[in-house]
N, C-alpha and C positions, 0 to 999 in steps of 0.2 A: 294632385298625384299625376306625375306624366305617364302618358299612355302612348304606345305606338300603333301602327295602323290596324292590328289585329285587335287592339282595345285590350292589351295585356300591360300589366304594370312593366315600366321600361328599366326601372331599377331593381339592383339585387339587395337581398337581405346578406348584412355580413354578420358571422359568429366568429368572436376572436377571442378564444381562451388565452388569459394572461397568466395564469398559474393553476395548480390542481392537477394537472394531467401526468406528472412525473412522479409523484408522490400523495400520500394522505396529508391535506393540509394546503394552504396557500391558495384556496379557491376563490377565483376571480374571473368573470367572463363578458366581455364587452359585446353588445349587440348594436350594430350600427344599419341605420336606412338613411340615405341621403344626409338629411342635415341634423339627424338625431342620433346619439349615442345613449343607452341605459347600461348600469353595470350592474351583474347578478353577482351578490356577496363580495367580501372584501376581507379574507382570511390571512391568518399567518400560519409559519409551520415552526416546529422548534428545532433546534440547530442539530446537525449530524456532530458524530464524535471528533471529527477532525476540526470542526468550527470552534476554535479553542477560546473560552472565555465569551463567545456570543450568547447572549440572551434570547432573542426571537430572529425570525426571518419573517420579511415582509414583501410583498410583490413589488417589482418595478413598473411604476404607471407613466412611463415616459410616453406613449403613445396617448395617454387620456390627456396628459398636461399638453401635448402638441395640439390637440383637438378640443381643448377644454371649452371653447364656445358651443360645441355641440353636445356636451355632456349634460344630460337632464336629471341624472339621479342615481343613487345606490337602490337597488331593490333586494331586499335580504330576505333569505329563505328560512333562518332559524338562527338560535342564539348560541352555537356553540362557537370555540374559540378561531376553529380552522375555516369559518365562515364569517366571523365578524372582529377578529383580533386585530387586524391592521388597520381597522377604520381611523383609530385616534391619530395614528402617524399620515395616514394618507390625506384625512381632512385639512391636515396644516398645509399640504401642496394643492390641495384641491376642493375647495368648499362648495360642496352640491348637497342637495337635500336627500334624506334618508326616508325609505318608505318599508315599513315592516308591522308584522303582527303585535299584539299588545305584550306580552312577556319579552319577545325578542328586542322590542324597542327598550322596555325596562332595564335588561340587561346592557344593552349599548348605552344607554343614558347613565347607567354606573360609569361606564368607561369614559365617556365624555366629560362626566363631572371630575374625575380623576385628574385628566388631561386640561382641564380649564376650557373646554369647547361647548358648554351647554348654551351660552349665548349666542354663539356664532353659527350654530347648526340648526338648519332647517330640518324638523323632524314632523313625519305624520304617520300615525297608527292606521293600518290597514285591516278591515274584516275580512274574514273569508268570504268568499262569493262577490267581494266587492272588486271594482277594477278602479285604475288610476290612469289618466293620460299624461304621456310625457313624450312631447313633440309628435314625431310620426307614430310611436308605439302607444297601444294599450296594453296595460299588464293586468291579468287577473290572479288574484290569490286562491288556490284551492287547498283544502283541508287535507294533510297527510298526518301519519303518526311516525314518531322518532323517539331516541330516547330523552328528549327534550321537548315539553309540552309546546304548542303553538306552531310547529315546524308546517312549511307551507311549500306547495309546488306552485309554479307559475306558468300561466298560459301568457306567451309573449305574441300579441297581435300585431302584424306589419302589413303594410300594403301588399307585399310579395309573398305572404303567407303567415301561419302560425307555427311557433316552435314552443313545445312543451318541455319545461325543465323541471324534474322531480323534485330538486333537491336532494337532501339524505332522506330516505324513507324507507318504511317498512309497512306491509298490510297487516294491522292490527285489529281484529273485529271486537276484541274486549279491552279497550285500552283501560288503563287505570283512572285517567281523568278525561272529560269531555268525549267528543265523538268519533267514530271510526273514519278511517279514511275515506274521502269522498268520490268512490269508485264511480257512481253513475255521472257524476260531471267529466272524469276523464272521458267516459264512454261518449257522452252527448257531444263534447269537442272533437273525439275521433271521427264520430260520424259526419262533422261538417268537413272533414279533411285537415290533416295536420301535415305541414312540411316536413318538421324535424322532431325527434325525441332526444334529448339530453339526459339519460338516465344514469342515476346512482349505480356504480359497478363494485363497491367495497365488498360485497359478499357473492359475487358472481360466480366464484368458483364452488359455492357450497351449493349441495342438490336440496331440494326440498322447500319448506317454508321456514320463516323464523319464528320460534314460538312467541305468544303473547306476552306482554311484560306482566299481566297478572299471574303467570305461572310462577314468577319469582316471589311473589307474595306468600303461596302455598308452601316454598321452600323455605322461606325465613319462618315461617309459623312452626314447622317441624324441627327446625335448628335452635329456636327459641326454646321448644318444650324440650329438647335433647340436652342442651346446656342451662337447665333453669338454676343451677346452683353457682354459675362462674359470671363474672362481668362479662359483658360482649362488648368488642369494639368491631365497627362496620366500616371498610374503606370502599368508597366509591367515586364516581366521577361527580365534582362539584354540581355539574349543570343536568345531571340527571335527577330533575325534580320528581319524576313519578316514583324512582327508585327511593327517595329519601321519604317520600308521602308514605310508601308499603313499609319501610322501615320503621316509621314513628306510629304507623296504624298497629304494627305486630307488637311494638314496645308498650303501646298503651293496652292493648289485650292482656298482656303479661304484667302489667302494672309496674312497669319500669320507668324511670326517668330518663330524660334524653339530654346529653350534652352534643352541641355541634363544634367541631374543631377545625380551623382552617380559615382563612379569611376568604378564599374564593367561594367556599361553601356557605359560609354566614351572610355574604353580600347576595348569593342567589336566593337563599332561603328567605331573606327579609324583602327581596324583590317579589317572590312569587306569593309570598305570604300577603305584602301590599295589595297586590293585584288580584288576590282572589283565586291564585290557584293553587293554595296550599293551605287548608284550615286544622290549625294544630290546638288541641285542648290547652287552656289556660295552663294549667299545672304540669304540664309534661314537659315542656322545656326548662331546662335550669342553666345555671351560670357555671363554668368549669370549676370555679372555687367553692360551689355547693357540694362536690361530689362526696367529700369528705362526711357530710351530714346523713349520708344513706348507705345501707350495706352494699358491697361490690354487686351481689347478684340482682340487686334492683335497678342496676343502672346500664344505659347503653351508650357508647360513645360513636357518634357518626364523625368521619375523619376524611380528610383529603389524603391522596398519597396511594392510591391504588396502582399508580404506575412506577412506582419506586422513586419519583422525583425526590431528589436528595434534601430539598427545602421544605417539603410538605410535611404537614403534621405527624404522620404515620412513619415516616422515616427518622424525623426527629425524636419521636418516643422508642423507636427501636434503638437508636444509636444514644440513648440516654441524654439528648440535648434537648429535650421540651422540658419548659420552665414548670408545668403544671400538673403533667400527666406521665407516669412511668408504667411500663409493661411490668405486670405481678406474675408469678409463677400461677398458674391456673386460668389465665385470660383465656378469653376465646377470641381469637380475631379472624374476622370473615373478611374476604377479599371479594366484593360484589362487582367485579368487572375484569374482562380478560385482559391480559397485557396487549398494547398496541405494538404491532410488529417494529422490532428493534428495542422495545422495553424488556425484553422478556429476563435478560440478564440482570438488570436493576431491580425486578421484582422478585427475582430468586434470590439475591441477597439481602431482601428484606426480610424474606420468610425465613432463611437460615438465622438471622440476627434475633427474630422474635421467637423462634423454636428455642434458641439457646437460654433464652430468659425463662424458659417454661411455659410459653403460650401455647395454646393448642390453635394451630393454624388450618383453616377452611377455605379451600379454593376451588372446589369443584362445584358446578351446577348451581352458583348463585348468582348467575347472571344470564341475560338473554341480549342478543345483539340489537342494534336499532336500525340495522339495514337489511335490505330485502335479499332473501337468498333466489335462487334461480326460478322455482315457480311463480315467485311473486312478480319477479321480472316479466316473465313470460305473460302474467295476467295483465300488466301496464301495457306491454306491447301490442297484446291483442285488443285492448280496449282503444288504444290512441291511434294505432294502425298509420305509423308514419310513413311518409315516402323515403326520408333519410334517417339512419340511426348516428348516433355520435355518443358513443360511451363516454362518460366523464366520472371525476371523482375517484381516484384510486391510481394505483401502480400500473405500469404497463400491462401486466400479467392479468390484473384484475379486469381492464379493459378489454382485454382480447378474450378472456371469458365470456364476457357480455357480447361482443361481436360474434361469438361462435352462436350464442343463444339466438340473437337477430337473425343469422343465417339459418339456423334449424327452423325458424319460423316462415322461412321462404322468403327473406329480404334477399334482393339480387347482392352481390358482394360488391359490385362497383357504388352501391348506395350506402355503404357502411364505412363510416370515416373515421379512422383511429388518427386523430389529430395529435400535434403536439402543443405546448405552449409557444403561443406566437403565431402561430398559422392563421390565415385569413381565409375562412371558408364563405365562399359567395354562393347564395343559392336562391333559385325561385322554383317554380313548378315543373321547368323544363331540365333544369340541370344543375348541379351542385359542383364546385370544384375550388380546390385549394389555390387561392392566387395572391401569392405573396407572404411575407412574413412582417411581423412587427417585432420592435425590440422588447424582450421580456429578460427575466432574471431574478436573482434574488437579492434583495438589499438587507445588509446585515445590521442589526440593531445591538449595540452594546452600551448598557447603561443607559446615559441620555443622548448618546450619539447615535444618529440614523445614517447610516451610508457613509461613515467618516472610517470605516474598517473594510478594507478590499482586500482582494486577493493577495497584495503584495503584503499588506498587515499579517494577513492569516498566515502565509508562506513563512515570514518572521517569526512568528509565534511557533509556528509547528518547528523550525530551527531551532528555536532556543529551548523547546521542549525536550527536543531529541539530543541536542549537542552542546547546549549551554552556551556561554558567551566569555569573551576575553576582552578586557579592555586595556589599551596599551596609552598611557598618559606621559606626554613629555614637554618640556618648556625649550623655546627657542629665545635668544635673546635678538630684540627687534631690528637692531641696526646692523650686527654682524651676523646675524643667523646661525650663531655658536649654540650648540646644544648645551645649556644650561643645567637643567636636571632631567632625570629620568633616562630611557623609558622603563616607567613601572609597570609591571602588568598585574591585574585584578582579574579575578575569574569568579564566575557564578554558574553551578550547575554544571562544571565542566570536570574538575579533578578536586578531591579533598586537600586544599592547600597545605596543610602540615604534613601530609604524607608525600608531596609531590614538590618540596622544596626545590630538589635537583632538577627537575623538569622543567620549572619555572625559572631558575637562576639562568639554565643553559639557554633558554628561549629569549631571557632579558638580554643576555651577551650579544646572541646572534642579531636582534632587532638594533641594539645599539650600535653593533658594526654596520649593519646596512645602512643605516640613517646617517652615520658619519660617512660611510662611502659617499652617498647621495652629497653631503653637503661639502665634500672635499672637491667633489666633481663640479660644484656649483649649481646642482639642481635642488633649489630650495624652495620650489613651487610646492605648496602643502598638498596640492591633489596628487602630485608625484610622489612625495614622502608618503602619504597615507597609503597609496597603492604599494607602495613598496613593502611597507610593513605588513599590509595584509597578505603580499604575496610570500614573503620570507617566512613569517609565522605559520601562515596557514600549510605550508610544505613541510616545516618541521614537525609541527603537530600530529599532521597526517602519518608521517613515516614513525613517529614513536607512538602514536596511540589509535591510527586508524579512525579518527573521529574529525569532524570537521566543525568546530565551536563557531559561532558567529564572531567575527573580529571587528572591534570597534576603536580605531586609533583617535586619541585626542590631543591636538596640539594647541599650546598657549603660547602666546607672545607676553616676554616680559623685559 
C-alpha cells in the first residue's frame, strides 16, 4: 500500500453504482481501489410499459469489461432477481468468480444450469462472519433479515477505509428461520470507524418498524380457521421461502394437502428443501394431478402471480388458461404480497377476474415487507456511525427520504451523497467527492437477443403499435427502369382494408404518378424513389386520416 509523507493511504476508494439508483431493480455497484475491483450484486429489472416486447432489462457493464483484469469477483447479498437476475447474461461477457451464502448460491446455480454456465463459473459459498480476500479488498458477510433466507450485509474493507453495504434488510428479532440480524457485529464495526454506509432505502418513507415475518403466520392461522370449508389459493413471491414455510405449517395444522404451482416457485422450494432451509412433512405436498382425490376444503394451492404477471400461474387460472387448475365459485384466494409500485393495475385486473368467477379474494394484512422502515434505518446509522451516507436501492424519492433521516441524525449535508448510476465517488478519511462518470444504461433482453434491441428498434415498435404500417411493393425492369408492376399497397394495423378501398386506391394512384414522374425525369436511383414514395404517401395519409403509419417501400428488379 502506498503511503504519503504523513503515513496516510495515498489512494482513494471509489464507489461506482452501475445501476439500481433510479428504480427498484438493476442493482449493481463496483468498488475500486488501485488494481482491484469487486462488484456487489448483479440484478435485472423488468421492462417498463413502453418497452414493447422486451422480457428483461440488464445493466450495462462496459466499465467492468474495460477494466476486466482488475475485476476480482461478484459478491452477492441475497437471492432476489433484482440482485442476481442478470448474472447469467453478464457472466457470458465477463467470467469472474461468484461469492454468496448457501441458499443464494443454490438459487444462482439453478440459473447457471439453465444457461449452461455451471462448468465455466467459479463459485464459493461463504458463511456469515466469514471474510474473503479479493485483491486489495477483504469482504465480510454479516447476517441480516429479509423476505428471503440467507440475506447478508457486507463490510467492505479497503486500505482507504470500510464501507458497510446493508443489502436489502429489515430488523426481525423473531425470524421464521435462523437467527436475528447480527446487530452486535454492526456495532463492533461501527466502533472501529466506518467510512461510508450504503443503506437500503425502499421503505425510508414509512415511519416506525417493519413487523416481524412471524406476524403473518398468526394472520394465516385465523384466515384458515375462518375459511375452513373452502379451497384456499395463496399467491406470494416465489422467493419468499419463509412465507411459503408458514403457509405449509398452517396447512399442516389444518390437515390440508399442499400443491405448489408456478415454475419459479417449484424451483426455489426444491432448492430450499435440498439445502435444509425448508422441512416439509412427507405427505403434505401433492402433485397437481392428485387434487381430484381430495375434497377442495382439504387442499391449499400456493402459486406465483401475486404481481398480476400475465404468464404466472394465478393469472392463467383467472383467465381460464391454466391446463390443470380452474377457479371455482367459493374458492378463497389470498394475496400474500403487496403490489410493487407500477403493478397495481395488473393486480386489480386479476382480483376483478377472480371475483367474477365467484372467488372470495383477500388482499389486506397478509403480508409484511422485507425492508427496513425509518426506525430500523436510524438504528443501523446509530450503530455503524458512518462518516458518509450513500442511500441506495430505490427510486429518487425513497433515497431522498433516507438522506433526510441521516440529516436528522446529525450528519452534515455535504457528507450525504445522492448519487446517480455511473457516478464515481472517490473517498478517504479526509474527503469524499464525485469525480467523473462511467458509461451506464439499460441493456434490453428480448428472447435470445441481448442488446440487439436498442432505442431505434423500440421507437419503431412504438410507431407500429400506435399507427401501423403501409408496405408499397413495385417492380422495375432492370435495363429500361420502367415500372412493370405495382405499386401495390398492403397495410397492417392502419385501416381495415375492406372498408377503406377508396382511400388505398387513391393512395396507389398518387404513388404510381410520383414514381412515373421520377422515372420520366431519369431519377431511377432506388434511394430517391423510396424517399419520394415515403414523402408523397406520408403527406396524403396525414391529410386524410391524421395518422402517420410507418411506410416501407419495396422495389424489385425483374
